[in-house]
C-alpha positions in Angstrom: 0.5 0.5 0.1 1.5 3.2 -0.7 1.6 5.8 1.9 0.3 9.2 1.3 2.8 10.9 3.9 5.7 10.2 1.3 3.7 11.1 -1.5 3.2 14.2 -0.1 6.8 14.7 0.4 7.9 14.2 -2.8 5.5 16.6 -4.4 6.7 19.5 -2.2 6.9 22.9 -3.4 11.0 22.1 -4.2 9.3 19.8 -6.6 7.9 22.2 -8.2 9.9 24.7 -8.7 13.1 21.7 -9.9 10.3 20.9 -12.6 9.9 24.4 -13.5 13.8 25.2 -13.6 13.7 22.8 -16.3 11.1 23.1 -18.5 12.7 26.7 -18.1 16.0 25.8 -19.1 14.0 24.0 -22.6 12.2 26.2 -23.5 15.4 28.6 -23.5 17.1 26.3 -25.5 14.9 25.6 -28.3 14.7 29.7 -28.4 18.2 30.1 -28.6 18.5 27.3 -31.3 15.8 28.7 -33.2 16.5 32.7 -32.9 20.2 32.4 -32.7 21.2 30.5 -35.1 23.5 31.6 -37.7 23.3 31.9 -41.8 25.6 32.3 -44.6 23.4 33.6 -47.8 25.1 33.3 -50.6 24.0 35.8 -53.4 24.4 34.7 -56.7 24.1 36.8 -59.6 24.8 34.2 -62.5 22.9 33.1 -65.5 20.6 30.1 -63.8 18.8 27.7 -65.5 15.4 26.0 -63.4 13.0 23.6 -65.3 14.3 24.1 -68.6 14.2 27.5 -68.5 17.1 30.2 -68.6 17.1 33.3 -66.8 20.2 35.8 -67.6 22.7 37.2 -64.8 21.5 40.9 -64.0 23.6 43.2 -65.8 23.4 45.7 -62.4 22.0 45.3 -58.9 22.2 46.3 -55.9 21.5 43.9 -52.9 20.6 44.9 -49.2 19.8 41.5 -46.7 17.9 42.9 -43.7 18.7 46.4 -43.9 22.2 46.1 -43.9 24.3 47.8 -46.1 23.9 47.4 -50.0 26.7 45.6 -52.2 26.6 46.4 -56.0 26.4 42.9 -58.1 27.4 42.6 -61.9 27.4 39.4 -64.0 29.0 36.2 -62.6 29.3 37.6 -58.7 28.5 35.6 -55.4 28.7 37.5 -52.1 27.9 36.1 -49.0 25.8 37.8 -45.9 25.8 36.4 -43.0 22.7 36.6 -40.8 20.6 35.6 -37.4 17.4 33.4 -37.4 15.4 31.7 -40.2 13.0 34.7 -41.6 14.9 37.5 -43.9 14.2 40.1 -46.0 15.8 41.4 -49.0 15.9 44.5 -51.2 17.4 44.8 -54.5 17.7 47.3 -56.9 18.3 46.6 -60.7 18.2 47.7 -64.2 17.5 46.4 -67.4 18.9 46.3 -70.5 17.3 49.5 -71.4 18.7 50.8 -68.0 15.2 51.0 -66.8 15.7 50.9 -62.8 13.5 48.6 -60.9 13.0 47.5 -57.2 12.4 43.9 -55.0 11.6 43.4 -51.9 11.1 39.8 -50.8 10.7 38.0 -47.5 12.5 34.5 -47.2 12.8 31.6 -44.9 16.6 29.8 -44.1 15.1 26.1 -44.0 16.3 25.2 -39.9 18.1 22.4 -40.9 20.1 24.3 -43.7 23.5 26.6 -42.9 24.5 27.6 -46.1 22.5 28.4 -48.8 22.5 30.5 -52.3 20.1 32.7 -53.4 19.9 33.4 -57.0 19.3 37.2 -57.9 17.7 36.5 -61.4 15.1 33.4 -60.5 14.6 36.3 -57.3 13.6 39.0 -59.9 11.9 36.8 -62.2 9.1 36.4 -59.4 9.9 32.9 -58.9 9.2 30.9 -55.9 11.3 30.9 -52.6 11.9 26.9 -53.2 13.5 28.2 -56.7 15.9 30.7 -56.3 17.0 29.7 -53.1 19.2 26.3 -52.9 20.6 24.4 -50.7 25.0 25.3 -51.3 26.7 22.2 -52.1 30.9 23.2 -52.1 32.4 23.0 -55.8 34.3 19.9 -55.1 30.7 18.3 -54.2 29.4 19.1 -57.4 32.6 18.0 -59.5 32.6 14.5 -57.6 36.2 14.7 -55.8 36.4 13.7 -52.7 37.8 16.6 -50.6 37.6 16.4 -46.9 37.8 12.0 -46.9 35.0 10.3 -46.1 34.2 6.3 -47.4 35.6 6.9 -50.7 38.8 7.8 -49.1 38.9 5.1 -46.8 38.8 2.6 -49.6 41.7 4.7 -52.0 45.1 3.0 -52.3 48.1 4.6 -50.3 50.6 5.3 -53.0 53.8 3.3 -52.1 57.5 5.5 -51.8 58.2 3.5 -55.3 54.8 4.9 -57.3 55.9 8.2 -55.4 59.3 8.2 -56.5 59.4 5.6 -59.6 62.1 3.7 -59.4 65.1 4.8 -57.3 67.1 1.7 -57.4 70.2 3.2 -59.9 69.9 6.8 -58.4 72.6 5.5 -56.2 
């Protein structure tokens, strides 16, 4: 039989204070994870092809992320912006071939599990959706299939011997 006095002693004020502190620490951790996470957004002004449609690089653009300093972009330019949180705004001022000036303001969200993303300016000003102008950053070496940084393929690779590296050196002495 359960003794009511032992249960009453267990669920006293200090138990509830400890429980509240644990819940607050967990909530603080979740809050800091979502709102304190740093992301790198690579803003890219290169010609891009999406779903068979080609979008030409902008001749000139001025870009500001989250109201920060503006940076100028010419064709084939990629710069990075370091941002906090998931939700961001981007302000783009650009010119077309006839030197007509346009402005675009767009809000976008960086996925929680991504630390680096690429934002395509031509796709953004063309009015495409966030899932098309914002893509996961993939390093060039990985795109080309090079095994930079190790991994399973590096573990399987043969280690060159001294003879492979320097050739036959028996006649050099």
